[in-house]
DRENVEXDREN-136447 format. One record per residue: residue number from 1; x, y, z of N, C-alpha, C in turn. Coordinates in Angstrom, 3 decimals, always signed. Layout:
! DRENVEXDREN-136447
pt pos->NUM | nxx->X | nyy->Y | nzz->Z | caxx->X | cayy->Y | cazz->Z | cxx->X | cyy->Y | czz->Z
...
END
This chain:
! DRENVEXDREN-136447
pt pos->1 | nxx->+11.706 | nyy->+60.324 | nzz->-58.754 | caxx->+13.066 | cayy->+60.545 | cazz->-58.329 | cxx->+13.922 | cyy->+59.404 | czz->-58.881
pt pos->2 | nxx->+14.983 | nyy->+59.757 | nzz->-59.528 | caxx->+15.840 | cayy->+58.734 | cazz->-60.117 | cxx->+16.787 | cyy->+58.183 | czz->-59.070
pt pos->3 | nxx->+17.433 | nyy->+57.105 | nzz->-59.457 | caxx->+18.346 | cayy->+56.432 | cazz->-58.532 | cxx->+19.516 | cyy->+57.335 | czz->-58.168
pt pos->4 | nxx->+20.043 | nyy->+58.069 | nzz->-59.136 | caxx->+21.214 | cayy->+58.914 | cazz->-58.865 | cxx->+20.871 | cyy->+60.071 | czz->-57.926
pt pos->5 | nxx->+19.689 | nyy->+60.674 | nzz->-58.078 | caxx->+19.335 | cayy->+61.761 | cazz->-57.162 | cxx->+19.059 | cyy->+61.223 | czz->-55.764
pt pos->6 | nxx->+18.451 | nyy->+60.036 | nzz->-55.693 | caxx->+18.222 | cayy->+59.407 | cazz->-54.389 | cxx->+19.549 | cyy->+59.095 | czz->-53.709
pt pos->7 | nxx->+20.511 | nyy->+58.589 | nzz->-54.474 | caxx->+21.840 | cayy->+58.285 | cazz->-53.948 | cxx->+22.550 | cyy->+59.561 | czz->-53.503
pt pos->8 | nxx->+22.399 | nyy->+60.618 | nzz->-54.277 | caxx->+23.038 | cayy->+61.897 | cazz->-53.932 | cxx->+22.436 | cyy->+62.467 | czz->-52.644
pt pos->9 | nxx->+21.115 | nyy->+62.380 | nzz->-52.502 | caxx->+20.477 | cayy->+62.881 | cazz->-51.285 | cxx->+20.875 | cyy->+62.048 | czz->-50.065
pt pos->10 | nxx->+20.985 | nyy->+60.743 | nzz->-50.235 | caxx->+21.433 | cayy->+59.883 | cazz->-49.142 | cxx->+22.854 | cyy->+60.195 | czz->-48.735
pt pos->11 | nxx->+23.715 | nyy->+60.431 | nzz->-49.738 | caxx->+25.111 | cayy->+60.762 | cazz->-49.465 | cxx->+25.210 | cyy->+62.087 | czz->-48.713
pt pos->12 | nxx->+24.426 | nyy->+63.070 | nzz->-49.120 | caxx->+24.476 | cayy->+64.368 | cazz->-48.439 | cxx->+23.908 | cyy->+64.258 | czz->-47.025
pt pos->13 | nxx->+22.900 | nyy->+63.404 | nzz->-46.808 | caxx->+22.348 | cayy->+63.226 | cazz->-45.465 | cxx->+23.360 | cyy->+62.569 | czz->-44.536
pt pos->14 | nxx->+24.062 | nyy->+61.548 | nzz->-45.026 | caxx->+25.077 | cayy->+60.883 | cazz->-44.211 | cxx->+26.225 | cyy->+61.842 | czz->-43.908
pt pos->15 | nxx->+26.624 | nyy->+62.634 | nzz->-44.897 | caxx->+27.686 | cayy->+63.610 | cazz->-44.691 | cxx->+27.269 | cyy->+64.671 | czz->-43.673
pt pos->16 | nxx->+25.997 | nyy->+65.089 | nzz->-43.714 | caxx->+25.495 | cayy->+66.065 | cazz->-42.754 | cxx->+25.532 | cyy->+65.500 | czz->-41.336
pt pos->17 | nxx->+25.124 | nyy->+64.237 | nzz->-41.161 | caxx->+25.155 | cayy->+63.606 | cazz->-39.837 | cxx->+26.597 | cyy->+63.517 | czz->-39.337
pt pos->18 | nxx->+27.513 | nyy->+63.116 | nzz->-40.204 | caxx->+28.924 | cayy->+63.010 | cazz->-39.819 | cxx->+29.476 | cyy->+64.369 | czz->-39.401
pt pos->19 | nxx->+29.193 | nyy->+65.406 | nzz->-40.195 | caxx->+29.710 | cayy->+66.731 | cazz->-39.865 | cxx->+29.123 | cyy->+67.253 | czz->-38.558
pt pos->20 | nxx->+27.850 | nyy->+66.965 | nzz->-38.315 | caxx->+27.218 | cayy->+67.416 | cazz->-37.079 | cxx->+27.859 | cyy->+66.767 | czz->-35.864
pt pos->21 | nxx->+28.057 | nyy->+65.452 | nzz->-35.923 | caxx->+28.679 | cayy->+64.738 | cazz->-34.794 | cxx->+30.125 | cyy->+65.184 | czz->-34.624
pt pos->22 | nxx->+30.844 | nyy->+65.325 | nzz->-35.729 | caxx->+32.241 | cayy->+65.751 | cazz->-35.673 | cxx->+32.356 | cyy->+67.157 | czz->-35.075
pt pos->23 | nxx->+31.453 | nyy->+68.045 | nzz->-35.448 | caxx->+31.481 | cayy->+69.412 | cazz->-34.916 | cxx->+31.207 | cyy->+69.416 | czz->-33.421
pt pos->24 | nxx->+30.259 | nyy->+68.591 | nzz->-32.974 | caxx->+29.951 | cayy->+68.544 | cazz->-31.542 | cxx->+31.155 | cyy->+68.053 | czz->-30.736
pt pos->25 | nxx->+31.854 | nyy->+67.052 | nzz->-31.249 | caxx->+33.019 | cayy->+66.526 | cazz->-30.532 | cxx->+34.156 | cyy->+67.535 | czz->-30.547
pt pos->26 | nxx->+34.407 | nyy->+68.176 | nzz->-31.696 | caxx->+35.501 | cayy->+69.149 | cazz->-31.749 | cxx->+35.167 | cyy->+70.406 | czz->-30.957
pt pos->27 | nxx->+33.884 | nyy->+70.749 | nzz->-30.843 | caxx->+33.520 | cayy->+71.902 | cazz->-30.014 | cxx->+33.809 | cyy->+71.635 | czz->-28.544
pt pos->28 | nxx->+33.735 | nyy->+70.392 | nzz->-28.130 | caxx->+34.096 | cayy->+70.044 | cazz->-26.757 | cxx->+35.613 | cyy->+70.001 | czz->-26.610
pt pos->29 | nxx->+36.289 | nyy->+69.541 | nzz->-27.641 | caxx->+37.737 | cayy->+69.349 | cazz->-27.576 | cxx->+38.502 | cyy->+70.670 | czz->-27.652
pt pos->30 | nxx->+38.009 | nyy->+71.628 | nzz->-28.424 | caxx->+38.737 | cayy->+72.891 | cazz->-28.621 | cxx->+38.990 | cyy->+73.658 | czz->-27.323
pt pos->31 | nxx->+38.001 | nyy->+73.862 | nzz->-26.443 | caxx->+38.307 | cayy->+74.571 | cazz->-25.189 | cxx->+39.260 | cyy->+73.792 | czz->-24.291
pt pos->32 | nxx->+39.219 | nyy->+72.461 | nzz->-24.387 | caxx->+40.132 | cayy->+71.666 | cazz->-23.564 | cxx->+41.580 | cyy->+71.858 | czz->-23.993
pt pos->33 | nxx->+41.822 | nyy->+72.005 | nzz->-25.295 | caxx->+43.197 | cayy->+72.215 | cazz->-25.764 | cxx->+43.732 | cyy->+73.569 | czz->-25.314
pt pos->34 | nxx->+42.847 | nyy->+74.554 | nzz->-25.186 | caxx->+43.288 | cayy->+75.863 | cazz->-24.702 | cxx->+43.642 | cyy->+75.806 | czz->-23.224
pt pos->35 | nxx->+42.871 | nyy->+75.033 | nzz->-22.474 | caxx->+43.082 | cayy->+74.947 | cazz->-21.028 | cxx->+44.210 | cyy->+73.983 | czz->-20.668
pt pos->36 | nxx->+44.334 | nyy->+72.886 | nzz->-21.435 | caxx->+45.356 | cayy->+71.881 | cazz->-21.181 | cxx->+46.232 | cyy->+71.732 | czz->-22.422
pt pos->37 | nxx->+47.354 | nyy->+72.428 | nzz->-22.509 | caxx->+48.198 | cayy->+72.358 | cazz->-23.711 | cxx->+48.861 | cyy->+70.998 | czz->-23.911
pt pos->38 | nxx->+48.788 | nyy->+70.129 | nzz->-22.928 | caxx->+49.360 | cayy->+68.787 | cazz->-23.063 | cxx->+48.656 | cyy->+68.019 | czz->-24.182
pt pos->39 | nxx->+47.376 | nyy->+68.319 | nzz->-24.404 | caxx->+46.614 | cayy->+67.629 | cazz->-25.437 | cxx->+47.169 | cyy->+67.904 | czz->-26.835
pt pos->40 | nxx->+47.771 | nyy->+69.063 | nzz->-27.034 | caxx->+48.386 | cayy->+69.354 | cazz->-28.332 | cxx->+49.697 | cyy->+68.589 | czz->-28.510
pt pos->41 | nxx->+50.407 | nyy->+68.330 | nzz->-27.418 | caxx->+51.675 | cayy->+67.608 | cazz->-27.501 | cxx->+51.462 | cyy->+66.128 | czz->-27.762
pt pos->42 | nxx->+50.404 | nyy->+65.563 | nzz->-27.198 | caxx->+50.110 | cayy->+64.129 | cazz->-27.350 | cxx->+48.723 | cyy->+63.964 | czz->-27.983
pt pos->43 | nxx->+48.659 | nyy->+63.862 | nzz->-29.305 | caxx->+47.363 | cayy->+63.802 | cazz->-29.977 | cxx->+46.555 | cyy->+62.542 | czz->-29.635
pt pos->44 | nxx->+47.216 | nyy->+61.481 | nzz->-29.166 | caxx->+46.479 | cayy->+60.263 | cazz->-28.811 | cxx->+45.566 | cyy->+60.489 | czz->-27.609
pt pos->45 | nxx->+45.871 | nyy->+61.481 | nzz->-26.795 | caxx->+45.005 | cayy->+61.796 | cazz->-25.656 | cxx->+43.635 | cyy->+62.297 | czz->-26.110
pt pos->46 | nxx->+43.600 | nyy->+62.844 | nzz->-27.321 | caxx->+42.326 | cayy->+63.321 | cazz->-27.867 | cxx->+41.319 | cyy->+62.173 | czz->-27.933
pt pos->47 | nxx->+41.784 | nyy->+61.017 | nzz->-28.340 | caxx->+40.888 | cayy->+59.873 | cazz->-28.471 | cxx->+40.627 | cyy->+59.211 | czz->-27.116
pt pos->48 | nxx->+41.504 | nyy->+59.424 | nzz->-26.165 | caxx->+41.291 | cayy->+58.879 | cazz->-24.829 | cxx->+40.264 | cyy->+59.708 | czz->-24.053
pt pos->49 | nxx->+40.054 | nyy->+60.942 | nzz->-24.462 | caxx->+39.108 | cayy->+61.811 | cazz->-23.774 | cxx->+37.668 | cyy->+61.492 | czz->-24.178
pt pos->50 | nxx->+37.462 | nyy->+60.911 | nzz->-25.340 | caxx->+36.107 | cayy->+60.640 | cazz->-25.832 | cxx->+35.307 | cyy->+59.771 | czz->-24.856
pt pos->51 | nxx->+35.850 | nyy->+58.657 | nzz->-24.316 | caxx->+35.062 | cayy->+57.896 | cazz->-23.338 | cxx->+34.764 | cyy->+58.682 | czz->-22.069
pt pos->52 | nxx->+35.678 | nyy->+59.558 | nzz->-21.674 | caxx->+35.439 | cayy->+60.386 | cazz->-20.488 | cxx->+34.280 | cyy->+61.349 | czz->-20.751
pt pos->53 | nxx->+34.264 | nyy->+61.946 | nzz->-21.932 | caxx->+33.182 | cayy->+62.867 | cazz->-22.290 | cxx->+31.852 | cyy->+62.124 | czz->-22.345
pt pos->54 | nxx->+31.851 | nyy->+60.934 | nzz->-22.929 | caxx->+30.620 | cayy->+60.146 | cazz->-22.984 | cxx->+30.150 | cyy->+59.750 | czz->-21.585
pt pos->55 | nxx->+31.094 | nyy->+59.408 | nzz->-20.713 | caxx->+30.746 | cayy->+59.079 | cazz->-19.336 | cxx->+30.159 | cyy->+60.274 | czz->-18.593
pt pos->56 | nxx->+30.744 | nyy->+61.451 | nzz->-18.790 | caxx->+30.214 | cayy->+62.660 | cazz->-18.157 | cxx->+28.826 | cyy->+62.997 | czz->-18.690
pt pos->57 | nxx->+28.633 | nyy->+62.808 | nzz->-19.996 | caxx->+27.319 | cayy->+63.035 | cazz->-20.590 | cxx->+26.281 | cyy->+62.100 | czz->-19.971
pt pos->58 | nxx->+26.637 | nyy->+60.819 | nzz->-19.802 | caxx->+25.725 | cayy->+59.853 | cazz->-19.199 | cxx->+25.427 | cyy->+60.223 | czz->-17.750
pt pos->59 | nxx->+26.444 | nyy->+60.660 | nzz->-17.020 | caxx->+26.255 | cayy->+61.070 | cazz->-15.630 | cxx->+25.307 | cyy->+62.257 | czz->-15.531
pt pos->60 | nxx->+25.522 | nyy->+63.261 | nzz->-16.359 | caxx->+24.650 | cayy->+64.439 | cazz->-16.344 | cxx->+23.227 | cyy->+64.052 | czz->-16.734
pt pos->61 | nxx->+23.107 | nyy->+63.180 | nzz->-17.727 | caxx->+21.786 | cayy->+62.721 | cazz->-18.171 | cxx->+21.045 | cyy->+62.018 | czz->-17.034
pt pos->62 | nxx->+21.742 | nyy->+61.126 | nzz->-16.323 | caxx->+21.103 | cayy->+60.407 | cazz->-15.221 | cxx->+20.751 | cyy->+61.336 | czz->-14.062
pt pos->63 | nxx->+21.617 | nyy->+62.302 | nzz->-13.767 | caxx->+21.298 | cayy->+63.266 | cazz->-12.713 | cxx->+20.085 | cyy->+64.108 | czz->-13.072
pt pos->64 | nxx->+19.999 | nyy->+64.539 | nzz->-14.333 | caxx->+18.824 | cayy->+65.282 | cazz->-14.768 | cxx->+17.566 | cyy->+64.426 | czz->-14.699
pt pos->65 | nxx->+17.704 | nyy->+63.163 | nzz->-15.071 | caxx->+16.558 | cayy->+62.252 | cazz->-15.029 | cxx->+16.060 | cyy->+62.086 | czz->-13.597
pt pos->66 | nxx->+16.977 | nyy->+61.902 | nzz->-12.658 | caxx->+16.597 | cayy->+61.769 | cazz->-11.250 | cxx->+15.948 | cyy->+63.062 | czz->-10.754
pt pos->67 | nxx->+16.534 | nyy->+64.196 | nzz->-11.113 | caxx->+15.974 | cayy->+65.481 | cazz->-10.684 | cxx->+14.577 | cyy->+65.717 | czz->-11.230
pt pos->68 | nxx->+14.371 | nyy->+65.419 | nzz->-12.494 | caxx->+13.052 | cayy->+65.616 | cazz->-13.100 | cxx->+12.031 | cyy->+64.661 | czz->-12.494
pt pos->69 | nxx->+12.440 | nyy->+63.414 | nzz->-12.245 | caxx->+11.514 | cayy->+62.464 | cazz->-11.633 | cxx->+11.135 | cyy->+62.882 | czz->-10.210
pt pos->70 | nxx->+12.102 | nyy->+63.398 | nzz->-9.452 | caxx->+11.802 | cayy->+63.881 | cazz->-8.106 | cxx->+10.872 | cyy->+65.085 | czz->-8.150
pt pos->71 | nxx->+11.124 | nyy->+65.982 | nzz->-9.095 | caxx->+10.250 | cayy->+67.146 | cazz->-9.267 | cxx->+8.837 | cyy->+66.709 | czz->-9.633
pt pos->72 | nxx->+8.731 | nyy->+65.719 | nzz->-10.512 | caxx->+7.406 | cayy->+65.232 | cazz->-10.925 | cxx->+6.673 | cyy->+64.585 | czz->-9.765
pt pos->73 | nxx->+7.370 | nyy->+63.767 | nzz->-8.979 | caxx->+6.694 | cayy->+63.128 | cazz->-7.845 | cxx->+6.293 | cyy->+64.154 | czz->-6.789
pt pos->74 | nxx->+7.146 | nyy->+65.160 | nzz->-6.548 | caxx->+6.814 | cayy->+66.193 | cazz->-5.579 | cxx->+5.609 | cyy->+67.006 | czz->-6.046
pt pos->75 | nxx->+5.615 | nyy->+67.431 | nzz->-7.324 | caxx->+4.510 | cayy->+68.252 | cazz->-7.817 | cxx->+3.221 | cyy->+67.453 | czz->-7.915
pt pos->76 | nxx->+3.310 | nyy->+66.159 | nzz->-8.206 | caxx->+2.114 | cayy->+65.315 | cazz->-8.224 | cxx->+1.527 | cyy->+65.196 | czz->-6.821
pt pos->77 | nxx->+2.380 | nyy->+64.991 | nzz->-5.843 | caxx->+1.918 | cayy->+64.943 | cazz->-4.457 | cxx->+1.357 | cyy->+66.269 | czz->-3.996
pt pos->78 | nxx->+2.001 | nyy->+67.372 | nzz->-4.414 | caxx->+1.536 | cayy->+68.709 | cazz->-4.055 | cxx->+0.150 | cyy->+68.965 | czz->-4.631
pt pos->79 | nxx->-0.035 | nyy->+68.619 | nzz->-5.913 | caxx->-1.342 | cayy->+68.816 | cazz->-6.552 | cxx->-2.396 | cyy->+67.919 | czz->-5.911
pt pos->80 | nxx->-2.006 | nyy->+66.714 | nzz->-5.530 | caxx->-2.960 | cayy->+65.808 | cazz->-4.898 | cxx->-3.349 | cyy->+66.254 | czz->-3.501
pt pos->81 | nxx->-2.397 | nyy->+66.751 | nzz->-2.741 | caxx->-2.670 | cayy->+67.143 | cazz->-1.362 | cxx->-3.424 | cyy->+68.472 | czz->-1.273
pt pos->82 | nxx->-2.978 | nyy->+69.462 | nzz->-2.021 | caxx->-3.510 | cayy->+70.809 | cazz->-1.858 | cxx->-4.678 | cyy->+71.123 | czz->-2.778
pt pos->83 | nxx->-4.674 | nyy->+70.568 | nzz->-3.963 | caxx->-5.728 | cayy->+70.908 | cazz->-4.911 | cxx->-6.753 | cyy->+69.795 | czz->-5.077
pt pos->84 | nxx->-6.442 | nyy->+68.614 | nzz->-4.611 | caxx->-7.350 | cayy->+67.495 | cazz->-4.755 | cxx->-7.397 | cyy->+66.919 | czz->-6.157
pt pos->85 | nxx->-6.365 | nyy->+67.183 | nzz->-6.933 | caxx->-6.303 | cayy->+66.683 | cazz->-8.309 | cxx->-5.366 | cyy->+65.484 | czz->-8.378
pt pos->86 | nxx->-5.725 | nyy->+64.519 | nzz->-9.190 | caxx->-4.859 | cayy->+63.361 | cazz->-9.415 | cxx->-4.128 | cyy->+63.566 | czz->-10.738
pt pos->87 | nxx->-2.913 | nyy->+64.083 | nzz->-10.655 | caxx->-2.106 | cayy->+64.320 | cazz->-11.854 | cxx->-1.033 | cyy->+63.252 | czz->-11.913
pt pos->88 | nxx->-0.973 | nyy->+62.574 | nzz->-13.030 | caxx->+0.003 | cayy->+61.511 | cazz->-13.223 | cxx->+1.406 | cyy->+62.110 | czz->-13.338
pt pos->89 | nxx->+2.403 | nyy->+61.423 | nzz->-12.793 | caxx->+3.786 | cayy->+61.911 | cazz->-12.858 | cxx->+4.286 | cyy->+61.947 | czz->-14.299
pt pos->90 | nxx->+3.837 | nyy->+61.003 | nzz->-15.100 | caxx->+4.251 | cayy->+60.969 | cazz->-16.505 | cxx->+3.764 | cyy->+62.217 | czz->-17.246
pt pos->91 | nxx->+2.571 | nyy->+62.667 | nzz->-16.924 | caxx->+2.031 | cayy->+63.879 | cazz->-17.538 | cxx->+2.878 | cyy->+65.090 | czz->-17.172
pt pos->92 | nxx->+3.305 | nyy->+65.167 | nzz->-15.937 | caxx->+4.129 | cayy->+66.287 | cazz->-15.494 | cxx->+5.474 | cyy->+66.277 | czz->-16.203
pt pos->93 | nxx->+6.084 | nyy->+65.102 | nzz->-16.345 | caxx->+7.375 | cayy->+65.006 | cazz->-17.037 | cxx->+7.223 | cyy->+65.399 | czz->-18.497
pt pos->94 | nxx->+6.147 | nyy->+64.949 | nzz->-19.148 | caxx->+5.930 | cayy->+65.310 | cazz->-20.554 | cxx->+5.704 | cyy->+66.813 | czz->-20.709
pt pos->95 | nxx->+4.946 | nyy->+67.412 | nzz->-19.804 | caxx->+4.729 | cayy->+68.864 | cazz->-19.870 | cxx->+6.031 | cyy->+69.629 | czz->-19.664
pt pos->96 | nxx->+6.829 | nyy->+69.177 | nzz->-18.727 | caxx->+8.123 | cayy->+69.805 | cazz->-18.467 | cxx->+9.033 | cyy->+69.683 | czz->-19.689
pt pos->97 | nxx->+9.043 | nyy->+68.510 | nzz->-20.326 | caxx->+9.859 | cayy->+68.304 | cazz->-21.523 | cxx->+9.396 | cyy->+69.188 | czz->-22.664
pt pos->98 | nxx->+8.088 | nyy->+69.273 | nzz->-22.865 | caxx->+7.549 | cayy->+70.134 | cazz->-23.920 | cxx->+7.901 | cyy->+71.590 | czz->-23.652
pt pos->99 | nxx->+7.863 | nyy->+71.992 | nzz->-22.405 | caxx->+8.222 | cayy->+73.363 | cazz->-22.047 | cxx->+9.689 | cyy->+73.652 | czz->-22.371
pt pos->100 | nxx->+10.580 | nyy->+72.735 | nzz->-22.015 | caxx->+12.003 | cayy->+72.934 | cazz->-22.308 | cxx->+12.279 | cyy->+72.955 | czz->-23.804
pt pos->101 | nxx->+11.685 | nyy->+72.015 | nzz->-24.540 | caxx->+11.899 | cayy->+71.965 | cazz->-25.990 | cxx->+11.322 | cyy->+73.208 | czz->-26.664
pt pos->102 | nxx->+10.143 | nyy->+73.632 | nzz->-26.232 | caxx->+9.540 | cayy->+74.839 | cazz->-26.794 | cxx->+10.375 | cyy->+76.078 | czz->-26.521
pt pos->103 | nxx->+10.927 | nyy->+76.161 | nzz->-25.325 | caxx->+11.798 | cayy->+77.292 | cazz->-24.994 | cxx->+13.042 | cyy->+77.296 | czz->-25.870
pt pos->104 | nxx->+13.612 | nyy->+76.139 | nzz->-26.077 | caxx->+14.815 | cayy->+76.057 | cazz->-26.913 | cxx->+14.513 | cyy->+76.447 | czz->-28.354
pt pos->105 | nxx->+13.392 | nyy->+75.986 | nzz->-28.883 | caxx->+13.013 | cayy->+76.347 | cazz->-30.248 | cxx->+12.742 | cyy->+77.839 | czz->-30.342
pt pos->106 | nxx->+12.077 | nyy->+78.385 | nzz->-29.340 | caxx->+11.804 | cayy->+79.820 | cazz->-29.328 | cxx->+13.073 | cyy->+80.656 | czz->-29.308
pt pos->107 | nxx->+14.058 | nyy->+80.231 | nzz->-28.528 | caxx->+15.331 | cayy->+80.959 | cazz->-28.474 | cxx->+16.045 | cyy->+80.880 | czz->-29.821
pt pos->108 | nxx->+16.008 | nyy->+79.705 | nzz->-30.461 | caxx->+16.649 | cayy->+79.565 | cazz->-31.782 | cxx->+15.974 | cyy->+80.461 | czz->-32.807
pt pos->109 | nxx->+14.638 | nyy->+80.465 | nzz->-32.831 | caxx->+13.906 | cayy->+81.287 | cazz->-33.798 | cxx->+14.174 | cyy->+82.761 | czz->-33.541
pt pos->110 | nxx->+14.197 | nyy->+83.151 | nzz->-32.280 | caxx->+14.473 | cayy->+84.545 | cazz->-31.945 | cxx->+15.866 | cyy->+84.962 | czz->-32.413
pt pos->111 | nxx->+16.847 | nyy->+84.070 | nzz->-32.222 | caxx->+18.195 | cayy->+84.362 | cazz->-32.690 | cxx->+18.264 | cyy->+84.482 | czz->-34.203
pt pos->112 | nxx->+17.528 | nyy->+83.624 | nzz->-34.902 | caxx->+17.510 | cayy->+83.699 | cazz->-36.364 | cxx->+16.862 | cyy->+84.995 | czz->-36.841
pt pos->113 | nxx->+15.795 | nyy->+85.424 | nzz->-36.179 | caxx->+15.122 | cayy->+86.664 | cazz->-36.564 | cxx->+16.041 | cyy->+87.854 | czz->-36.314
pt pos->114 | nxx->+16.720 | nyy->+87.857 | nzz->-35.169 | caxx->+17.656 | cayy->+88.955 | cazz->-34.883 | cxx->+18.785 | cyy->+88.993 | czz->-35.899
pt pos->115 | nxx->+19.280 | nyy->+87.807 | nzz->-36.289 | caxx->+20.359 | cayy->+87.746 | cazz->-37.267 | cxx->+19.895 | cyy->+88.295 | czz->-38.612
pt pos->116 | nxx->+18.667 | nyy->+87.955 | nzz->-39.015 | caxx->+18.143 | cayy->+88.460 | cazz->-40.286 | cxx->+17.952 | cyy->+89.964 | czz->-40.249
pt pos->117 | nxx->+17.457 | nyy->+90.496 | nzz->-39.130 | caxx->+17.261 | cayy->+91.942 | cazz->-39.044 | cxx->+18.594 | cyy->+92.672 | czz->-39.032
pt pos->118 | nxx->+19.606 | nyy->+92.091 | nzz->-38.385 | caxx->+20.931 | cayy->+92.717 | cazz->-38.389 | cxx->+21.524 | cyy->+92.693 | czz->-39.789
pt pos->119 | nxx->+21.373 | nyy->+91.586 | nzz->-40.508 | caxx->+21.879 | cayy->+91.511 | cazz->-41.878 | cxx->+21.148 | cyy->+92.504 | czz->-42.781
pt pos->120 | nxx->+19.841 | nyy->+92.632 | nzz->-42.592 | caxx->+19.068 | cayy->+93.575 | cazz->-43.397 | cxx->+19.496 | cyy->+95.000 | czz->-43.101
pt pos->121 | nxx->+19.750 | nyy->+95.303 | nzz->-41.827 | caxx->+20.176 | cayy->+96.649 | cazz->-41.455 | cxx->+21.560 | cyy->+96.936 | czz->-42.028
pt pos->122 | nxx->+22.436 | nyy->+95.968 | nzz->-41.998 | caxx->+23.782 | cayy->+96.168 | cazz->-42.550 | cxx->+23.743 | cyy->+96.341 | czz->-44.055
pt pos->123 | nxx->+22.899 | nyy->+95.589 | nzz->-44.735 | caxx->+22.811 | cayy->+95.718 | cazz->-46.186 | cxx->+22.169 | cyy->+97.040 | czz->-46.559
pt pos->124 | nxx->+21.245 | nyy->+97.552 | nzz->-45.735 | caxx->+20.616 | cayy->+98.840 | cazz->-45.990 | cxx->+21.619 | cyy->+99.968 | czz->-45.812
pt pos->125 | nxx->+22.495 | nyy->+99.861 | nzz->-44.785 | caxx->+23.492 | cayy->+100.907 | cazz->-44.556 | cxx->+24.539 | cyy->+100.919 | czz->-45.647
pt pos->126 | nxx->+24.832 | nyy->+99.734 | nzz->-46.207 | caxx->+25.837 | cayy->+99.660 | cazz->-47.251 | cxx->+25.368 | cyy->+100.201 | czz->-48.592
pt pos->127 | nxx->+24.051 | nyy->+100.273 | nzz->-48.766 | caxx->+23.505 | cayy->+100.719 | cazz->-50.041 | cxx->+23.494 | cyy->+102.195 | czz->-50.201
END
């Protein structure tokens, strides 16, 4: 791989990361402008909302973390009391995380397959 192709791939990777982050922020901002038209009148409020969004994200993250930890401790105690098994709470959290990630990947793949079949059906009807 030459230096120029390596530089081009690095540039495209950085641009992809920037576009992904920018899209996520604008996807949050777009519904807010529809609901609160004041944001269109004062564009500086757009940048003032970013810390609020980050704070809400942190709050939701911490609430989910507390909920998952409570679920893990409850299920570990349940398994220990009723089944006589010693299941570590960390194992339960990892299994729960793998289940959520696997479900999300499965939904994405299913959506991609449906999209391909719809495109194939549309191209077949057009022919």
